[in-house]
Structures are given as C-alpha cells and as structure tokens.
VEXVOGU-318063 format. One record per residue (C-alpha): residue number from 1; y negated, x, z negated; residue in one letter. Coordinates in steps of 0.02 Angstrom, whole numbers. Example, Ala and Ser with C-alpha at 12.3 -4.5 7.8 and 13.67 -1.06 7.14 Angstrom:
! residues 2
(r 1; (225; 615; -390); "A");
(r 2; (53; 684; -357); "S");
! end
This chain:
! residues 101
(r 1; (0; 0; 0); "M");
(r 2; (-181; 49; 28); "Y");
(r 3; (-332; -4; -71); "Y");
(r 4; (-516; -26; -34); "V");
(r 5; (-613; -20; -196); "Y");
(r 6; (-789; -34; -263); "I");
(r 7; (-851; 68; -411); "L");
(r 8; (-1016; 50; -501); "T");
(r 9; (-1106; 132; -645); "S");
(r 10; (-1106; 50; -816); "Q");
(r 11; (-1272; -34; -776); "K");
(r 12; (-1215; -82; -600); "D");
(r 13; (-1360; 12; -522); "T");
(r 14; (-1262; 119; -398); "A");
(r 15; (-1110; 70; -295); "M");
(r 16; (-971; 168; -209); "Y");
(r 17; (-841; 103; -86); "I");
(r 18; (-682; 202; -56); "G");
(r 19; (-505; 190; 11); "V");
(r 20; (-345; 262; -64); "T");
(r 21; (-157; 244; -62); "N");
(r 22; (-145; 268; -251); "D");
(r 23; (-278; 169; -343); "L");
(r 24; (-227; 223; -519); "R");
(r 25; (-230; 407; -473); "R");
(r 26; (-395; 391; -382); "R");
(r 27; (-477; 299; -527); "L");
(r 28; (-415; 433; -647); "R");
(r 29; (-493; 566; -534); "E");
(r 30; (-658; 472; -534); "H");
(r 31; (-657; 445; -723); "K");
(r 32; (-614; 628; -756); "N");
(r 33; (-750; 676; -632); "E");
(r 34; (-626; 773; -525); "Q");
(r 35; (-696; 687; -370); "A");
(r 36; (-846; 789; -315); "E");
(r 37; (-1000; 707; -244); "G");
(r 38; (-1085; 539; -263); "F");
(r 39; (-967; 461; -392); "T");
(r 40; (-975; 614; -505); "K");
(r 41; (-1164; 631; -488); "Q");
(r 42; (-1197; 449; -534); "Y");
(r 43; (-1049; 423; -654); "H");
(r 44; (-972; 283; -553); "L");
(r 45; (-815; 239; -653); "H");
(r 46; (-818; 49; -664); "K");
(r 47; (-695; -37; -546); "L");
(r 48; (-772; -205; -502); "V");
(r 49; (-678; -250; -343); "H");
(r 50; (-523; -199; -247); "F");
(r 51; (-423; -262; -100); "E");
(r 52; (-244; -219; -50); "E");
(r 53; (-187; -181; 128); "Y");
(r 54; (-17; -137; 201); "S");
(r 55; (-90; -36; 345); "E");
(r 56; (-206; 113; 326); "I");
(r 57; (-301; 66; 485); "Q");
(r 58; (-346; -104; 412); "A");
(r 59; (-402; -25; 248); "A");
(r 60; (-512; 103; 335); "I");
(r 61; (-588; -31; 447); "A");
(r 62; (-629; -138; 294); "R");
(r 63; (-704; 11; 202); "E");
(r 64; (-817; 47; 351); "K");
(r 65; (-865; -137; 363); "Q");
(r 66; (-913; -147; 179); "L");
(r 67; (-1012; 15; 188); "K");
(r 68; (-1123; -65; 320); "H");
(r 69; (-1156; -222; 219); "W");
(r 70; (-1319; -247; 125); "S");
(r 71; (-1318; -225; -63); "R");
(r 72; (-1342; -414; -84); "N");
(r 73; (-1190; -451; 22); "K");
(r 74; (-1084; -324; -76); "K");
(r 75; (-1144; -401; -239); "N");
(r 76; (-1093; -574; -176); "A");
(r 77; (-920; -507; -133); "L");
(r 78; (-897; -437; -308); "V");
(r 79; (-963; -595; -389); "E");
(r 80; (-848; -707; -286); "S");
(r 81; (-696; -638; -379); "K");
(r 82; (-775; -552; -530); "N");
(r 83; (-934; -647; -579); "P");
(r 84; (-954; -550; -742); "Q");
(r 85; (-929; -380; -659); "W");
(r 86; (-785; -335; -775); "Y");
(r 87; (-711; -162; -761); "D");
(r 88; (-535; -192; -692); "W");
(r 89; (-487; -13; -738); "S");
(r 90; (-518; -50; -923); "A");
(r 91; (-372; -91; -1038); "P");
(r 92; (-301; -267; -1009); "P");
(r 93; (-369; -333; -1174); "E");
(r 94; (-543; -310; -1101); "N");
(r 95; (-506; -414; -946); "H");
(r 96; (-570; -592; -930); "P");
(r 97; (-451; -737; -962); "N");
(r 98; (-481; -810; -790); "E");
(r 99; (-497; -725; -624); "V");
(r 100; (-559; -817; -471); "K");
(r 101; (-440; -801; -325); "S");
! end
C-alpha cells in the first residue's frame, strides 16, 4: 500500500504533503527530525490527513494534485474527515470518538 499524507505544525500554520509506502516509518522519521528539509525546519509532526492507494502512480498523482491546491481547499479536505484537526499519529486514546467517513 501507498499513502498520501498531510502534516501540520501544532498550531496548524504550515502544511506538508508527502507520499510513502510505510506511513508509520515515515511519521517516525518526521517526528525524530530525520527527514531533512521543510518538515524539520517547521516541526511538522501532526498527521491530520492520509489516503491509501494500491498503486504508486495513483499516490504520486494525488500528491501532485494536492500540492497544487490552494490552502483553503487543503483545509477543507482535512476538515471533511477530521474537523478538529486531530493528530492521527498520536496514541489512540487521544483520537476522537467519531470519524467522518
């Protein structure tokens, strides 16, 4: 499986969109600041959205599509499934009781 994901800072001021075949590993790299660049510089560790794909080509196409969207459109995407901007990489006890599908 392949994942397209959106990370933000704790105050949701900056946003990063990436693609990976191992979401847990990639999130660990971001949180441990092993990933050089934008996410490390702005401390983007909060997973607010992710999508799963069976084909890498589809995941890359979606990543590129999202990167061209306006910030308002990206915010609306996050809020459509995660209106409170919960951190899905946080321990399960910190997750909301209901998730919009």
